[in-house]
N, C-alpha and C positions, 0 to 999 in steps of 0.2 A: 505493498500499497503506499502512494508515496505520497507528496507531503501537498497535490493538488483534491487527490481525493477526501483527503480530511476535510476538505474547507472547509468544505458544504455544512458540516455538522459544526464548526468554530465560528460561523456568520450566520449558522440560526439561536442558536447556540447565544451567542453574544444581542443575539438581537431580543430574542424569551428573553436573558438575562435583563437587558434594558427594560422593558415592557413594565415586566414586575419588578424591577426596581422604584421603573416610575407609578404603581399604584399602590405597590405600600408605601410611599414613600408622600408626605401631606405637601411636600413645593417641588418646582419643577427640577430633576438633576442629574434625569441619566433618555428622556424622553431624544436627546438630538440623535443620541447614537441609532434609533430605530432606523431611523430611512437610511441612516450608514451604515445598516447589515443585512438590509433588506438590498438594497444595489447590491454590494458586495458578493452574498449570497447570490441574488441573481447571474453575475458574470464567473460566480463560478459552477454554477449551472449549467451554461452559455459558454465552461474551460477556458476562462479569460485563464489569463497570468496572476499571482499570489500578491508578484507585485499590483497587477493593477489592478485589484484586487482592498486591496489596500489601503492605495490613490484614492479610490472613488469611494468607501468608503469616511474619511477623512476629508471629503471635495465635500458627501450628502452631509454631513452631521456638522460639519462648519455652512455651508447650505442652511442646517436647521433652526442652527442656530446663530444665525444672522436674520432670519425670516419669523423668529418668532418671541426671539429675543425685547425686540422695539414690544411687540405685546404684552408677555407677561411682565415688565417693566413696569406701564401703565397700569393693567391691569391691580400688579402687586402695589400701587401708590393711590389708588386708591385710595379713601378718608376710612375711617373704620365703620363699619352702621355704628348709630348710637341707640341706644337697646332702652336706654330715658334712665337707668339706673343711678347716671348725674343728677336730676331733679332734686334726688332727697340732701343730694351736702351742703351744708352752711343750713339746713333747718333745725326747728329743733324737734326733739321726740321725748317719747317715756322710754320709759325702762320701764319693760314686764317683767321679767327678770332678774334680777341682781346679776350685774358686773360683777366677774371674779376673774382678772388676767391668769391667777395664778394656776385656777385650775378651771380654767378656757370656757365658764359656762360665761353668759347673759343674749336678753333680749332688750330689743325695739320695738316699742311703733311709730313708727314717720309714713305721713299721708297715708294712714288707713293700710298700709301692708307695716307687717309684722319680719325684724332683720336678724337675722344673729349680730352680736357686737361687740366690744372688746372698748378697752380703755386708751383712751389715748398714753397712759402717764407708766410705763413696764406691767407694774404691781397693780395697776389699778385694780380700786371697786369700788362702785357706787351702787345704791340700792334701790332695793325697784320703789319705783309711782315718782324718782327721782323726776329732774328737765336734764334734755342732752345735749347741746349740740354736736349733729352727723359736720366731722372734719375732713373724714376721707374713707374709702370704700379702695377694699384689699380682700379682691377672687372675693367670698360670697357675704364676705363680714362688713359691716361698717364701725368705722374707729371713733369713739365718739366724746370728748370735753364735755362737764360735769356746767351748765352755763350760769351763767350770775346772777348772783340774786336779787332779784327786781328790788328797784330802791322803794322806803317802806314810801305809804302814802301821806299826804298834806289833808290835816284834822281840822 
């Protein structure tokens, strides 16, 4: 068996592997090698030399990269889709389950929704019923700080 005889399998393997990796990874990493592998496979099946197969692989892969890269950058560069979760930032919330950062406990109600919450201070504890202000969102938890006490009413 000569090198030309096994190249068909090599290019088929390269093409299939590139397609599998592309399907398994959430970003574009190997899609450009699929057209290159197919071009080289067709050349191998037609009896082309190994040098021509390798040349076609690189030419078609580079062409696929040149064509798809601007499209990829355009799609990737889009602004993230807002989920409206940021609307709670800066809002006041009421602690419904005491917040204890050391025990990873705590819930607040804000804008009619219940959220897991942690205190801004690393070892923070905030009792239930306390009014707090939402400082930021970390994953699915709100980070809150105690709201300042309202000024006394004039009598």
